[in-house]
Phi, psi and omega in degrees: 000320181297317180297321181296327181266001186297326179301311179294318181298314183295320179296321178295318179296314180295318177300319178295319179297317179295316180298320179298317179295321179294318178297318179297321178298317181294328179294340180281358181047063178295152179287165179297328178295318180296316180297315180298319181294318179295320178297315181296315180295322178297317178295323179295314181295321178295317180295326181293336180285327190296313183295340183258009185298333182279349178262118186305112169063017168273110191238086178297341177297329177298318178301317182286326175298317179298315181297317180293324177296317180299317185280316189260352176101170187295320182299310179293322178300318179295313181299314180296323178298316182284334180284333185301305179288332179299321179279310186294330180286351170297332180259327184268342179114120175275159178185188180296346178281341184301311179300326178293319177296318178300314181296314183297309181292328176298315179296319178300315177297322178294318178295320180300329180293345178285343176274119181281131181290136166211152187300338183253025181303135185291123183291335179287329173294319175299317179299319178296321176297324178295319178296313177303316183297321179298316181283329176295313177302315180297322179300313180298315182289327177292323176297318177299315179299320182298308185278351179266320190244342184255143180214138358282161177279101178214183184298322182297311180291331176294317178297320177301315179298319180293318182294318182292335180267353187298319180300312182290322178296322180292320176299318178299313181297316180295317178300315178301314181300315182295312181299316186286322180285330182271315187248354189301305183298319179295318179294319179300319180293321178296315180294324180294319176299321178295320178299315180294322181297321181274358184051046186283127179221079180276120182270000000 
């Protein structure tokens, strides 16, 4: 019975975690400039996802979430990560997968914030982060597919879920690697100039 209800339970837990982070962000009393910048960046990442929706799992929005996390920090990276599917799925379709996408991209943005920006940041490190992010995102979504659609929930069906998602996860990882190694440093510098212009200081 617990396994059958796990889908609902997990979505509620993830929703609560996201809500907690948003409340914590609001307690920091960000300035109107900071809020406006986060809204604009969230809209940009969401818009970047739409033109590539027809290509299986090539997600340039992941690349931009990582870049914003590196420049603006983990808090902003998490918020922008969770806002990306919330906005883009208004056009692509919301469903029980949306909270999982919000959580996954939020965590990716938060992890990216652990990388301190500098003008000479190694693009291969960015590429490695992109590969990790592609497979991490895929792991979360494969777990959702496993406990939602496969029965019984055991190691065998979990492996089946992982194997069926491997092709799409690999496309995501390769896309991230390509975007970050080719455009990553240039994008980071543009975002850093934007950060300085807005005097952005998210603690």
